[in-house]
C-alpha positions in Angstrom: 38.3 35.5 -24.3 35.3 35.7 -21.9 32.8 34.5 -24.6 35.2 31.7 -25.7 35.7 30.2 -22.2 32.7 31.2 -20.1 29.8 31.4 -22.5 27.1 34.0 -23.4 25.7 35.1 -20.0 28.9 35.9 -18.1 30.2 37.6 -21.2 27.1 39.8 -21.7 27.3 40.8 -18.1 31.0 41.7 -18.5 30.2 43.7 -21.7 27.5 45.7 -19.9 29.7 46.5 -17.0 32.8 47.5 -19.0 30.7 49.4 -21.5 29.1 51.5 -18.8 32.5 52.2 -17.3 33.9 53.2 -20.7 30.9 55.4 -21.3 31.4 57.2 -18.0 35.0 58.0 -19.0 33.8 59.9 -22.0 36.2 61.4 -24.6 36.3 61.4 -28.4 37.0 57.6 -28.5 34.1 56.6 -26.3 32.0 55.0 -29.1 35.0 53.2 -30.6 35.8 51.9 -27.1 32.3 50.6 -26.6 32.3 49.1 -30.1 35.6 47.3 -29.4 34.2 45.9 -26.1 31.0 44.7 -27.6 32.5 43.2 -30.8 35.3 41.4 -28.9 32.7 39.8 -26.6 30.3 39.0 -29.5 33.1 37.3 -31.5 34.0 35.1 -28.5 30.3 34.1 -28.0 29.9 33.3 -31.7 33.2 31.4 -31.8 32.1 29.4 -28.8 28.8 28.6 -30.5 30.0 27.6 -34.0 33.2 25.9 -32.7 32.1 24.1 -29.5 34.9 21.5 -29.8 37.8 23.9 -30.2 39.3 22.9 -26.9 39.5 19.2 -27.9 41.5 19.8 -31.1 44.6 21.9 -31.8 43.5 24.9 -29.8 46.5 27.3 -30.6 45.6 27.8 -34.3 42.1 28.5 -33.1 43.4 31.2 -30.7 45.6 32.7 -33.4 42.7 32.9 -35.9 40.3 34.4 -33.3 43.0 36.8 -32.2 43.5 38.2 -35.7 39.7 38.5 -36.3 39.1 40.3 -33.1 41.8 42.8 -33.8 40.9 43.3 -37.4 37.4 44.2 -36.1 39.1 46.5 -33.6 40.9 48.4 -36.4 37.6 48.7 -38.3 36.0 50.3 -35.2 38.2 53.4 -35.8 35.5 54.5 -38.2 33.6 55.6 -35.1 36.3 58.2 -34.2 36.0 61.8 -35.3 37.2 62.1 -39.0 40.1 64.3 -38.0 41.5 61.6 -35.6 41.0 58.4 -37.7 44.1 58.4 -39.8 46.5 59.3 -37.0 45.0 56.8 -34.7 45.0 54.0 -37.4 48.7 54.8 -38.2 49.6 54.5 -34.5 47.8 51.3 -33.6 47.8 49.2 -36.8 51.3 47.6 -36.3 50.9 46.6 -32.6 47.2 45.6 -33.2 48.2 43.2 -36.0 51.4 41.9 -34.4 51.7 42.2 -30.6 48.0 42.2 -29.7 47.2 38.8 -31.4 50.3 37.3 -29.8 49.2 38.6 -26.4 45.7 37.2 -27.1 47.1 33.8 -27.9 49.3 33.8 -24.7 46.3 34.8 -22.6 44.3 32.1 -24.2 47.0 29.5 -23.5 47.1 30.6 -19.9 43.3 30.4 -19.6 43.3 27.0 -21.3 45.8 25.7 -18.8 43.6 27.0 -16.0 40.6 25.4 -17.6 42.4 22.0 -17.8 43.5 22.3 -14.2 39.9 23.0 -13.2 38.7 20.0 -15.2 41.4 17.8 -13.6 40.3 19.0 -10.1 36.7 18.3 -11.0 37.6 14.8 -12.3 39.6 14.1 -9.2 36.6 15.1 -7.0 34.3 12.9 -9.0 36.8 10.1 -8.8 37.0 10.5 -5.0 33.2 10.6 -4.8 33.0 7.4 -7.0 35.6 5.7 -4.7 33.5 6.7 -1.6 30.4 5.4 -3.3 32.2 2.1 -4.2 33.4 1.8 -0.6 29.8 2.3 0.6 28.5 -0.1 -1.9 31.1 -2.7 -0.8 30.2 -2.2 2.8 26.5 -2.5 2.0 27.1 -5.6 -0.1 29.1 -7.2 2.7 26.3 -6.2 5.2 23.7 -7.7 2.8 25.8 -10.9 2.5 26.1 -11.1 6.3 22.3 -10.5 6.6 21.7 -13.2 4.1 23.9 -15.6 6.0 22.1 -14.7 9.3 18.7 -15.1 7.5 19.6 -18.5 6.0 20.9 -19.8 9.3 17.8 -18.6 11.1 15.5 -19.9 8.4 17.2 -23.2 8.5 16.7 -23.5 12.2 13.2 -22.0 12.3 12.0 -24.4 9.6 13.8 -27.5 10.5 13.0 -27.4 14.2 9.2 -27.5 14.0 9.4 -29.8 10.9 11.6 -32.3 12.9 9.0 -32.2 15.7 6.1 -32.7 13.3 7.8 -35.5 11.4 9.2 -37.2 14.5 6.0 -37.2 16.6 3.9 -38.1 13.5 6.0 -41.2 13.2 5.7 -42.0 16.9 1.9 -41.7 16.7 2.0 -44.8 14.5 3.6 -46.9 17.2 1.4 -49.5 18.9 0.5 -49.5 22.5 0.3 -45.7 23.0 -2.4 -44.7 25.5 -4.7 -41.7 24.8 -2.9 -39.2 27.0 0.4 -39.8 25.3 -1.2 -39.5 21.9 -2.9 -36.2 23.0 0.5 -34.9 24.1 2.1 -35.8 20.7 -0.8 -34.1 18.9 -0.3 -31.0 21.0 3.4 -30.9 20.0 2.6 -31.4 16.4 -0.1 -28.6 16.5 2.3 -26.2 18.3 5.1 -26.9 15.8 2.7 -26.5 12.9 1.5 -23.1 14.3 5.2 -22.0 14.7 5.9 -22.9 11.1 2.7 -21.2 10.0 3.7 -18.0 11.9 7.1 -18.0 10.2 5.4 -18.2 6.8 2.9 -15.5 7.7 5.8 -13.2 8.8 7.6 -13.6 5.5 4.4 -13.0 3.6 3.6 -9.9 5.7 7.1 -8.5 5.2 6.8 -9.1 1.4 3.4 -7.3 1.3 4.7 -4.4 3.3 7.7 -3.9 1.0 5.4 -4.2 -2.0 2.9 -1.8 -0.4 0.2 -4.4 -0.7 -0.5 -5.1 3.0 -4.2 -4.3 3.5 -5.6 -2.6 6.6 -9.2 -3.5 7.4 -10.6 -1.0 10.0 -13.6 -1.6 12.2 -14.6 -0.7 15.7 -12.6 -2.7 18.2 -12.2 -2.9 21.9 -8.6 -2.2 23.2 -9.2 -3.9 26.5 -10.2 -7.1 24.7 -7.1 -6.9 22.5 -4.9 -6.6 25.6 -6.7 -9.2 27.6 -6.5 -11.7 24.7 -2.8 -11.1 24.2 -1.8 -11.4 27.8 -3.9 -14.4 28.6 -2.6 -16.2 25.5 1.0 -15.5 26.5 0.4 -16.6 30.2 -0.8 -20.0 28.9 2.0 -20.3 26.3 5.0 -22.5 26.5 7.2 -19.5 25.9 6.3 -17.9 29.2 6.0 -21.2 31.1 9.7 -21.9 30.3 10.6 -18.6 32.1 9.3 -19.0 35.6 11.0 -15.8 36.9 8.9 -13.5 34.7 5.7 -11.9 35.6 3.4 -10.6 32.8 1.4 -7.6 34.1 -1.5 -5.9 32.3 -2.2 -2.3 33.3 -5.4 -0.8 31.9 -6.3 2.8 32.6 -9.4 3.0 34.7 -10.7 6.0 33.0 -10.3 4.6 29.5 -10.7 0.8 30.2 -13.8 0.5 28.0 -12.9 2.6 25.1 -13.4 1.4 21.5 -11.4 2.6 18.6 -11.9 2.6 14.8 -8.8 0.7 13.6 -7.6 -2.7 12.5 -7.8 -4.7 15.7 -6.1 -7.8 14.3 -3.0 -5.8 13.1 -2.9 -3.9 16.5 -2.9 -7.3 18.3 -0.2 -8.6 15.9 2.1 -5.7 16.8 1.4 -6.1 20.5 2.0 -9.8 20.3 5.3 -9.2 18.6 6.5 -6.8 21.3 5.4 -9.0 24.2 7.0 -12.0 22.5 10.3 -10.1 22.1 10.2 -8.9 25.7 9.8 -12.5 27.0 12.6 -13.7 24.6 15.1 -11.2 26.0 14.1 -11.2 29.7 15.2 -13.8 32.1 13.8 -12.4 35.4 11.6 -9.6 36.5 8.5 -8.1 35.0 7.0 -7.4 31.7 4.3 -4.7 31.8 1.9 -3.6 29.0 -0.9 -1.1 28.8 -2.0 2.0 27.0 -3.0 5.7 27.5 -4.7 8.4 25.5 -2.4 11.3 24.4 -2.8 14.4 22.3 -0.3 15.6 19.8 -0.6 18.2 17.1 -4.3 18.7 17.9 -4.9 15.0 17.3 -5.7 12.2 19.8 -3.6 9.0 19.8 -3.6 5.8 21.7 -0.1 5.2 23.0 0.6 1.5 23.7 3.7 0.3 25.6 5.5 -2.9 26.5 8.1 -2.6 29.2 10.5 -5.3 30.3 13.4 -5.7 32.7 15.6 -7.7 30.2 19.0 -7.2 28.6 18.3 -3.9 27.0 19.6 -2.6 23.7 23.1 -1.0 23.3 23.5 2.3 21.5 25.5 0.5 18.7 22.5 -1.7 17.9 19.8 0.9 18.3 19.8 1.8 14.7 19.4 -1.8 13.6 16.4 -2.8 15.8 13.8 -2.3 13.1 15.8 -3.7 10.2 15.0 -7.1 8.7 16.6 -10.3 10.0 18.4 -8.5 12.8 18.4 -9.5 16.5 19.8 -7.8 19.6 22.1 -10.7 20.3 23.2 -12.0 17.0 26.1 -13.9 18.5 23.7 -15.9 20.6 20.8 -17.9 19.3 17.3 -16.7 20.0 14.1 -18.3 18.5 12.7 -16.2 15.7 13.8 -15.0 12.2 14.3 -11.3 13.2 11.3 -10.2 11.2 8.8 -9.2 14.0 10.0 -5.6 14.7 10.4 -4.8 11.0 6.8 -6.0 10.3 5.5 -4.2 13.4 7.1 -0.9 12.1 5.5 -1.3 8.7 2.0 -2.1 10.2 2.1 0.8 12.7 3.0 3.3 9.9 0.2 1.9 7.8 -2.2 2.4 10.7 -1.1 6.1 10.9 1.2 5.9 13.9 4.8 5.7 15.0 6.9 3.1 16.9 10.0 3.7 19.0 11.8 2.5 22.1 13.7 3.7 25.1 16.4 1.3 26.5 19.2 1.0 28.9 21.7 -1.8 28.4 21.3 -4.5 31.1 18.3 -2.5 32.6 15.4 -3.2 30.2 13.6 -1.7 27.3 10.3 0.0 26.8 8.7 -0.1 23.3 6.0 2.4 22.4 3.7 2.7 19.5 0.8 5.0 18.7 -2.3 4.6 16.6 -4.9 7.3 15.9 -7.7 7.4 18.4 -10.9 7.6 16.3 -14.0 7.2 18.4 -16.2 6.0 15.6 -16.5 6.4 11.9 -18.6 3.4 10.9 -21.4 2.1 13.1 -20.8 -1.5 14.3 -22.5 -4.1 12.2 -23.9 -7.1 14.0 -23.4 -10.4 12.3 -26.7 -12.1 11.6 -27.4 -14.9 13.9 -27.4 -18.4 12.3 -28.4 -21.7 13.7 -25.9 -23.4 11.5 -22.2 -22.9 11.3 -22.0 -24.4 7.8 -24.3 -23.3 5.0 -26.8 -25.8 3.7 -24.7 -28.0 1.4 -26.6 -31.3 1.7 -27.0 -32.8 -1.8 -25.0 -30.0 -3.4 -22.4 -30.5 -6.1 -19.0 -29.1 -4.9 -15.7 -29.0 -6.8 -12.5 -28.8 -4.9 -9.9 -27.4 -7.3 -6.5 -28.0 -5.8 -3.4 -29.7 -7.3 -2.3 -30.9 -3.8 -4.1 -34.1 -3.0 -3.5 -33.7 0.7 -5.3 -30.4 0.8 -8.2 -31.9 -1.2 -8.4 -34.8 1.2 -8.4 -32.5 4.2 -11.3 -30.5 2.8 -13.1 -33.7 1.8 -12.9 -35.0 5.4 -14.1 -31.6 6.8 -17.2 -31.9 4.6 -17.8 -35.5 5.5 -21.3 -36.1 6.8 -22.8 -33.3 4.8 -24.1 -35.7 2.1 -22.6 -33.4 -0.5 -21.3 -34.6 -3.9 -17.5 -33.8 -3.7 -15.5 -33.7 -6.9 -11.8 -33.1 -7.3 -10.2 -31.0 -10.1 -6.4 -31.5 -10.1 -5.7 -28.6 -12.5 -7.3 -25.7 -14.3 -8.1 -27.7 -17.5 -9.9 -30.4 -15.6 -11.8 -27.8 -13.7 -13.0 -26.1 -16.9 -14.0 -29.4 -18.5 -16.0 -30.2 -15.4 -17.7 -26.8 -15.3 -18.6 -27.1 -19.0 -20.2 -30.5 -18.5 -22.2 -29.5 -15.4 -22.3 -26.2 -13.4 -21.6 -27.0 -9.7 -23.2 -25.3 -6.7 -19.9 -24.4 -5.2 -16.2 -24.3 -6.2 -13.4 -24.2 -3.6 -10.5 -22.9 -5.7 -6.8 -22.9 -5.0 -5.2 -19.5 -5.7 -2.4 -20.9 -7.9 -3.7 -23.6 -10.1 -1.5 -25.3 -12.7 -2.6 -25.7 -16.4 -4.9 -22.7 -16.5 
């Protein structure tokens, strides 16, 4: 039965153990006993091999047939007894071996089959329970995704419409008669600010897409940390975001011993992360102080620059701590805050690409400190000085330039930028027109849109 239910390996182990035990008992019937043990196990293994589907059909006839075969082989094993004992032994065992033993084998097989079915049912129940748990998790995840989508769409609607309304509204107002120059300048500043806000949103979405697609590029060069921090803090001190919150002081703390250090990293990406953290700190702080700075630390025999942004804002509750770096999430989702909830997710992706880590320490209603590290590499590539040029634009006077862009407004903008250069500006509205123009005459310069129709 072992070979029939459990397969070859467990059966061979059982044959070896019981065979050794029978051998240790000794006696005249030792070889017959070993032969019976080995043949019974072998028949079960062979039956399991040539009749793999026996459990799915009428299994009782299968058990009856196997039982008779096993015990017929058992009778034939009496040939291994001493000649003087064969006949008497055969006469004694033949009736029970051919009547009672097969019946007992069938009953044992039925019992084991029932146990096998019970085991299968328990296993199926466990799988069903696991499947139900997975379905519940999938349902919760789908509901969470649906909630995130709703939050994202609501945020996107506001984040896009608000600057667009300002751009459209003040653009229309610029067309009114009688506006003095100071009012026009004010309107232009609002349009420019709204355009930058809209552009920042688009850049965030593109950065997030690149991070998820593992296509965000890191361009390392030697950069000055002090310059990065000074640029960021001065920009925020002049920004409308901080001017609206008169009760906040933005403090820059640079370490005296490391104030002039330079690092081999992507300075633009480091500043992007720093700007995101300062912007968040201002957003969630009403009064008090926002402090930022850095220090040099050593960890696992490597040097890192640890950058921090500390605020006295609303803090982050333990329940929301695990959601901070997720996309489209905000600390106060029940209350509107400017932003799409992408900044921290993007920052985490950038920091990890730079070879560092980002984390935070927070007490609810007592403020938050965000930290991130980047490897401190003194220098790997010598700084390359840009060649000095007396002209910002290359010499394009009298040159033939094709601007290939399907958007007329973009073409018109570039045309106006190049006005006064006495260049011959041509417009290709699609790829086919561009190819025709190039075949007729090779231009000196082509300004090509990334996505051109009719290519």
